[in-house]
BAPA-262230 format. One record per residue: x, y, z of N, C-alpha, C, CB in turn. Coordinates in steps of 0.001 Angstrom, whole numbers, plus 500000, padded with zeros to 6 digits. Glycine has a CB too. Layout:
XYZXYZXYZXYZ
...
! end
This chain:
321031114051294187319877113863293495320455114575291904318447114674294377
320580114256290629320876114684289242319806115983289638320472113428287750
320325117017288572319659117966287827318145117499287457320506118242286585
317759116704286395317159116153285916315989115826287146317936115261285241
316351115018287941315485114744289330315068115991290195316366113815290348
315992116961290430315432118187290955314644118531289774316488119324291441
314902118800288686313389119760287755312152118513287826313835120245285396
312360117417288017310706116776287708310323116631289261310579114925286696
310854117016290532310457117159291475309987118163291787311012116884292034
310483119645291253309623121007291237308944120887290381310182122268291091
308862120356289838307379120313288431306182119309289158308027119221286401
306297118523290070305580117744290605304959118009291729306101116882290695
305990119319292111305072120004293546304390121122293168306005120560294891
304976121625292180303955122678291137302625122529290533304555122906289967
302596121147290211301116120850290031300680120087290956300752120250288847
300789120179292132300479119291293327300136120958294011302003118000294115
300537122054293890300229123007294440299388123598293809301049123611294734
298711123438292596297698123697291205296767122824291965298219123111289347
296698121817291652295586120844291675294649120999293380296429119115291397
295317121619294207295017121459295298294692123131295330296088120664296223
294851124019295133294366125427294843293040125475294124295389126179293994
293123124288293007291681123884292316290171123590293163291996122492291574
291131121971294007290572121619294775289612122779295818291506120882295222
290530123371296574290147124583296875288713125290296721290937125175296273
289547125784295576288155126653294841286804125973294278288670127392293491
287184125071294123285931124105293784285876123958292184284379124793294381
286806123777291679287282123594290195287385122671290147288290124065289624
287308121504290345287243120138290029286051119485290322288205119485290616
285419118742289469284097117884289669284920116430290409283102117517287852
283799115456290816284276114716291212285019114023290835283824114393291512
284376113691289569285437112693288377286795113119288071284832112650286812
286679114577287762288150114804287828289038114636288661288388115702287676
288427114427289679289290114259291082289553113150291342288757114679292271
288551111997290681289066110467290823289840110512289761287997109191290774
290277111469288475290659111393287553290386110577286063291397111313288029
288755110911286565287829110123285044287591111154284257286158109332285271
287573110962283029286975112277282178286235111855280997288148113296281619
285129111672280956284302110405279907284805111479278607281943110039280159
284698110856277586285724111408276016284364112435276073286083109957274042
284868113535275139283783114587274918283043115147275813282946114220274208
283143114535277105282369115363278055283587116992278770281829113956279529
283119118019278504283702119156278552283065119627279788283571119985277329
284043120003281277283136120471282494282526121979281968284164120634284101
281539122361282403281027123580282710281503124622283616280021123354283043
281728125719283184282709126378283675282155127667284203283731126516282718
281595128300284989281423129627285434282277130475284587281740129786286891
281871132083284799282619133611284605284299133555285311281512135007285635
283502133113286564284521133008287993285927131742287649283266132260289657
284944130962287730285597129563287550287076130002286082283925128127286868
286463130207284714287167130625283660288519131721284309286005131367282590
287960132735284655288930133537285693289866132848286408288222134203286724
289903132341287570290878131555288489291043130487287613290371131099290015
291028129693286752291568129153286157292563129627285185290867128627285882
292142130686284843293475131227283882294160131739284946293239132468282578
294034131983286050294912132887286859296212131338287257293768133829288581
295694130291287511296119129392288015297364128888286586294791128434288544
296629129139285774297358128371284873298893129455284621296261128048283350
298316130560284425299767132086284739300547131827285503299444133596285417
299865131493286552301176131154287794301937129821287129300412130623289728
301629128727286739302268127469286750303228128163285209300987125800286628
302748128675284583303385129290283371304568130281283806302252130102282504
304499130621284733305443131916285260306208131369285867304940133047286109
305612129870286808306270129190287515307740128856286607305351128031287954
307497128111285125308464127229284379309346128244284089307946126400283087
308789129448283723309656130679283279310740130695283958309072131994283429
310509130832285119311196131588285990312803130419286467309914132025287403
312612129274286085312971127793286339313815128229285334311916126382286208
313442128437284313313851128321282753315393129318282813312347129133281492
314809130663283177315746131915283335317353131849284354314661133069284083
316452131399285608317396130826286452318505129647286185316664130446287355
317825129058285486319254127603285003319612128059283984318880125782284596
319434129072282859320307129284282094321149130504282293319778129222281035
320897131270283319321676132111283935323005131323284490320845132789284994
322490130429285554323448129283286049324098128828285196322940128214286612
324011128580284069324730127869282697325741129063282626323608127597281037
325085129980282187326048130837281552327120131645282514325238131824280754
326859131454284049327915131944284675328856130517284584327510132596286226
328449129425284819329437128391284583330270128395283486328888127284284539
330087128983282707330938128887281236331473130032281344330156128726279743
331485130797281999332387132515282307333376132047283311331274134096283175
334754132421282495336427132530282849336761134094283719337463132526281077
337475133768284709337847135067285389339573135007285753336824135232286899
339492136111285179341596136341284741341434137425285339342522136576282819
341970137662286871342349138297287769343897138711288404341709137763288416
344272139726288031345714139859288978345887141037289858347021139941288064
345973140282291021346153140770292168347328141108292663345706140130292852
348891141302291399350024142189291499350455143383291215350651141834291144
351177143863291262351818144829290248352172144911288787352764144996290630
352438143602288932353460143175287584352185142976286781354686141561287688
352793143288285049351277142798284222351200141251283810351085143681282631
349941141250284256349701139847283635349100139419282290348946139253284441
349761138550281692349776138794280730349047137096279734351273139432280633
347582137745279152346827136073279180346542136556277513344934135600280587
346479134822277050346139134796275657344648134361275461347101133845274908
343948134989274979342591134607274818342468132951273425341732136375274197
341215132289273231341474130913272700341548131837271109340018129414273059
341191133039270873340820133662269366342470133936269084339579135379269321
343174134320270075344683134355269966344732136411270061345380133350268044
343918137010270865344131137662271194344680138066272968343358137930270581
345481138968272580346295139107274238345314140445274815348535139684274155
346059140095276565345068141360277713346305141009278145343284141192278841
347000142678278549347991142692279760347148143452280452349541143285279629
346919142786282182346056143460283001347166143988283804344903142625283732
346523145484284432347301146026285592346638145287286695347253147682285779
347766146089287898347370145826289279346119145205289375347336146996290061
345561144990290273343704144828290472342939144944289109342947146236291521
343434144332288298342313144626287202341904143150286617342941145713285862
340848142852286386340148141302286038339266141714284798339023140527287476
339174140398284339338336140198282909337345138925283455339520139682281296
336306139257282591335208137674282480335090137274281086333388137876283023
335295136017280682335083136314279353334794134353279311336646137326278328
334072134086278152333686132534278223334798132072277689332364131976277442
334573130638277966335564129497278026335545129574276484335114127919278862
334481129505275497334962129686274299333687130584273641335367128229273588
334407131729272681333558133000271853332399132184271257334537133898270443
331223132929270782330180132687270232330684132626269077329171133445270436
330279132220267965330520132295266206330500133465265700329490131613265317
329628134256266299329397135629265466330131136699266557327477136040265134
330184136829267812331235137705268088332165137254269293330640139036268345
332845138200269846334064137722271041333657138693271980335914137877270636
332800138115273115332546139820274115332807139283275700330372140693274007
333676140203276256334484139880277591334068141475278426336566139552277226
334153141283279765333567142451280790335238142730281004332352141893282487
335490143972281608336905144372282125336469145306283538337897145391280782
337317144948284333337049146213285573338624146471285689336147145636287416
338798147941285497340656148074286040340782148785284463341991146017286439
341974148829284674342976149138283432343626147783282925344266150221283909
343529147896281719344194146641280639344680147540279246342726145209280074
345857146465278826346060146745277604345674145461276851347421147236277406
345016146138275052344382144775274682345083144507273219342539144836274607
345522143467272856346177143618271604345082142488270401348071143056271879
344367142810269786342739142118269350343287141330267799341093143763268971
342876140490268110343437139247266527342420139892265410342901136888266758
342454139820264426341661140573263651340917139599262812342420141579262889
339774139340262755338296139109262513336953139744262530338095138430263095
336863140016260987335962141116260690334433140323260884336290141804259021
334602139441261121333045138428261076333021137945262254332881137045259990
333917138224263774333843138245264477334169139651265364334191137324264461
333546140201265354333553141472266545333833141557267752332572141958266776
334892142063268611335615141764269838334856143025270661337481141801269690
334025142717271483333340143637272331333762143370273976331708143439272042
334123144650274285334445144918275433333622145837276507335520145326275202
333063144870277817332015146010278224332499145854279550330242145817277966
332367147538279571332824148823281622332004149368281941333938150322281855
332562149602282882331055150383283846330310151530283298331495151104285359
331378152393282429330595153138281950330731152851280082330967154606282615
331564152375279616331245152482278146331028151326277176332230153162277607
331284150821276151330912149408275471332105149706274087328798149215274915
332767148970274233333951149198272935333548147914272341335891149308273351
333778148230270500333550147440270161335281147590269011331927147404269814
335912146169268271336832146289267732336895145432266648337666146260268477
337980145647265591337711144664264571338939143702264924337669145301262945
340522144647264935341453143904265176342696145108265556341643142863263916
343113145293266505343971147012267004344315146811268138343077148563267119
344866147754268897345881147340269881345450148754270572347669146997269335
344941148611271777344429149968272807344631149792274305342739150265272689
344670151096274938344799150614276125343399151243276879346276151023276737
342929150341277691341334150969278612342191151587280040339775149205279251
341948152440280571341823153103282091340104152977282519342406155038282051
340038151842283285338272152109283856338374151842284887336966151309283364
339477151674285828339529151677287381338751152214288567340463152128287604
338306153141288185337068153560289246337706155156289542336934152328290998
339191155247289690339513156422290213340008157253289458340199156347291100
339662157591287820339638158129287087338714158473285777340387157872287095
338265159033285507337737159119284688337780158166283300337937160131284682
336781157345282509337139156524281973338086157203280818336066155745281698
338656155820280162340122156811278916340291155708278064342156157364279708
340350155948276828340827154701275720341911155649274870339282153945274500
342672154782274599343649155367273946344045154572272742344704155595274814
343962154710271789344529153634270726345400153613270156344036153386269891
346913152356270058347565152325269481347982152150267982347743151974270024
346897151352268101346552151178266240345340150684266106347534150059265279
345087150854264431343236150464264277342570151114264474342531149619264937
341443150761264393340170151917265001339538151259265906338946152483263942
338827151864266944338050151791267967336764152439268064338695152123268842
335169151597268307333801152439268542333909152579269617332458151970268260
333462153676270603333000153290272164332108154229272000334038153418273592
330844153338272766329589153943272820329607154180274411328313152995272170
329227155621275205328810155691276385327318155228276473329058156987276835
327650154184278032326173153464277925325068154632278180325965152136279195
325240155641279027324171156406279918323311157070278908324823157558281000
324266157386277997323775158187276887323451157990275104324632159048277013
324151156789275160324150156012273791325023156931272752322475155771273180
325761157933273405326630158877272323327632157912271981327377160394272933
328176157900270822329271156706270262330256157651269523328539155366269056
331590157319269569332698157796268154333818156596268076333732159590268478
334156157302267011335158156087266331336586156735267037335197156025264173
337272155780267478338644156555268049339769155860267098339012156237269952
340702156349266421341967156343265559343138155685266781342388158184264889
344194155154265661345440155150265952346087156937266421346101154414264564
346713156778267461347041158220267914346013159093268365347635158925266896
345102158739268584343867159388269514343593158803271149342378159045268634
342893159764271743342553159211272941340895159635273143343617159786274132
340331158530273652338644159320274434338683158944275505336999158901273946
338241160288276365337945160567277602335972160720277810338921162030277898
336012160730278960334386161302279714334458162237279982333745160837280908
334185163447279627334457164761280571332862165440280286336067165972279932
332726165537281387330832166228281661329996165480280772330446168141281136
330057164173281155329098163070280652329017162643279245327818163437280941
329924163309278542330380162978277332331650162325276530330258163824277007
331600161998275818332969161018275089333578162673274622332448159452273260
334863162641274681336009163702273868336672163326273317336821164455274365
337240163299272342338410162587271422339442163713271567337972162227269626
340897163326271916341574164046271399342889163401270976341620165032272141
344046163940270629345439163419270247345685162843271587346632164578269699
346371161700271653347150161237272295348465161871272800347255160369271746
348693161911274209349707162437274607350967162014275402349260163140275039
350237160744275796351474159810276613351247158428275969351290159670278546
352534158781274960352238157739274214353370156619274346352025158223272838
353925156630275841354833155700276738353754155120277324355945156358277821
352447155028277628351649154569278547351524152739278018350142155611278537
351755152261276669352002151196275827352875150467276529352464151515274531
354228151266276607355600150662276808355451149925278574356996152147276609
354542150551279525354441150483281053353933149162280703353468151632282053
353245148504279806352719147254280540353778146086279775350791146957280240
354663146337279386355283145536278488356836145105279886355675146633276653
357056146002280379358380146345281057358457144882282113358301148115282017
357435144769283101357711143507283873356282142931283510358114143684285650
356495141657282841355383140588282305355088139284283293355935139954280805
353968139164283955353910137803284245352865136964283778353930137675285464
353161135583283175352874134805282868351850133643284117354038134599282288
350867133139283772350361132326284837349418130895283575349098133596286150
350305129837284483349227128735283608349723129002282276347355129054283680
350349129619281442350281130150280045351261129065279218350850131870279959
350512128481278027351127128131277270352445128570276582350429128029276785
353348127594276590354850128162276137354459129087274613356176126547275763
354357128079273603353912129047272547353471130665272700352815128411272036
352246130735273616351793131988273638352719132989274407350486131943274175
353525132146275376354523132934275816355751133515275090354907132330276683
355932132732274136356836133118273073356446134274272155357050131987272269
354789134370271672354440134908270955354598136337271578353365134381270552
354110136397272706354055137575273568355201138148273475353755137361274915
356292137496274062357353137975274042357803138526272570358117137044274612
357956137748271481358383138492269894357543139924269980357717137383268225
356282139929270377355686140958269658356409142333270194354059140916269871
357064142262271862357471143123272167359126143379272545356662143268272907
359487142543271609361176142390271781361825143078270109361704140222272048
363189143017270048363594143646268631363320142514267353365375144086268683
365126142654267216365110141740266056364832140412266181366216141750265465
365648140131267358365679138648268165364078137950268288366340138939269953
364134136722267533362937135685267811363038134487268913362676134958266476
361779134246269847361823132847270429360657131967269496361418132901272237
361075130857269401360679129954268994360854128629269513360947130080268083
359943127119269326360040126251270088359654125090269057359268126498271340
359579123927269416359385122704268789357810122770268743360070121404269588
357140121761267967356121121571268025355057120777269257356226121198267038
356120119717269793355795118900270834355759119595272418356807117782270717
356731121165272165356378121754273222355767122859273910356951121727273467
354863123064272700354197124397272485352945123987273526353739124816270668
352661123582274003351509122936275080352242123304276580351255120903274852
352933122801276331353742122972278040353677124510278915355682122715277806
353029124301280111352016125585280580353372126001281519350118125164281598
353445127140281790354607127454282733353636129118283534356559127808281530
354430129455285181354175130924285364355289131357285309353521131414286516
355598132326285120356676133073284859356868134569284771356994132662283901
358015135707285500357852136515285482359404137109284597357331136755286737
358838138359283438359931138811283291360152140129283643360227138598282236
361311140485283659361384141887284158362392142906283519361699141813285569
361999143590282094362828143878281342363799143239280758363151144530281702
363662142173280751364958140630279904364914141195278531364205138389279778
366269140667278093366332140216276881366183138843276277367259140576276608
366016139108275207365531137579274413366443136554274622365421137627272746
367748136979274600368446135861274707368300135344276923370334136416273874
368554136283277388367957136089278874366734135341278990367646137401279533
365706135849278421364196134925278033364722133565278077363385135215276308
365446133147276633365789131977276595366292131189277484366336131926275908
367242131636278346368250131359279390366995130562280217369151132882280206
366129131515280828365817131355282114364521130303281606365504132897283049
363808130174280547362915129013280105363408127674279828362299129348278975
364893127468279613365544126777279237366014126344280790366379127312278160
366042126882281367366655126401283160365125125666283497367158128246284688
363623126457283675362847126370284103362524124617283249362099127735284033
362241124597282687361461124049281813362684122469281415361034125394280424
363701122460281589364881121798281569365375121892279713364566120101282307
365199122531279555365521122317277856367112123057277323364043123271276840
367403123070275990368176123638275344367657124400274296368956122881275029
368751125188274231368476126362272726369404126567271878368219127866272996
369087126102270495369821126490269551369734128102268899369547125513268658
370549128840268697370915129982268097370936129951266573372135130330268602
370098130288265351370455130178264045369973132030263500369474128635263245
371131132790263219371299134107262850370262134839263988370925134347261157
369190135446263565368356136291264852367590135514265602367344137401264422
366799134176265515366042132963265849366648131920266641365641132371264722
366079132120268331366549131514269409365332129999269180366439132691270990
365654128759268999364717127621268977364842126966270421365082126543267743
363837126587271088363880126264272298363489124486271803362769127305273373
364331123664272515364061122485272259364571121538273045364312122281271190
363861120235273086364495119171274095365787118996273843363897117810274068
366164118209275078368288117820275543368101116928274331369078116633277610
! end
């Protein structure tokens, strides 16, 4: 049975219930029961009947509102994707806008298949490093259990695994953090860390600058495009960059790198995808045999 058929069936059932209730309460005349209503003939209703009829109309309106609300929630849930890291190595994911999320072990994000025109909104459970693609017309919003984060384009680390107080450290750019319970908000800039202490947000200088590097020592990609994999690698390596030909950009791959050099990464990718590489100066290009 299709959704339309199910909705029509629910509608018929709802109207039948209302009809039988009106008939039981004596709100229908004989002509109305036969489906006959002479033109211009307005039934005379007592105050009690008017009240009962109003309650019936309110009930049927509520019924349809509930159906619409539940259907809207179901459709929204179907459009949400979940990416969860069940291993100890970092899981790197590139979103449709080009933003990169590095998920720590046991962390997960939920995000729409396509972002809305005016905002990019996701939810996070656990710890993650974000590298957000800049777009002032479409702010990036992150929901955690304790706080709501708004960014325009920056890199920052969020700790929200439930085993320690909420913490956010900004590597570059500017981030607005709002505490959900109190509504308090602060702006955190590069080199600063915000934590929750005594139910308040407190901003201090970042003490552990090495926390950002921990995410990229061991990186795992799951069903990621080759072009996105190379982009993440290039962001976290030195002078040597990797690139590929346009026809290979959409090839997907699941692979893990453990503190590998760009040269060894190129060799591993060539072996996995049966490719060759050519190096010109500091650029290694992956291409077909």
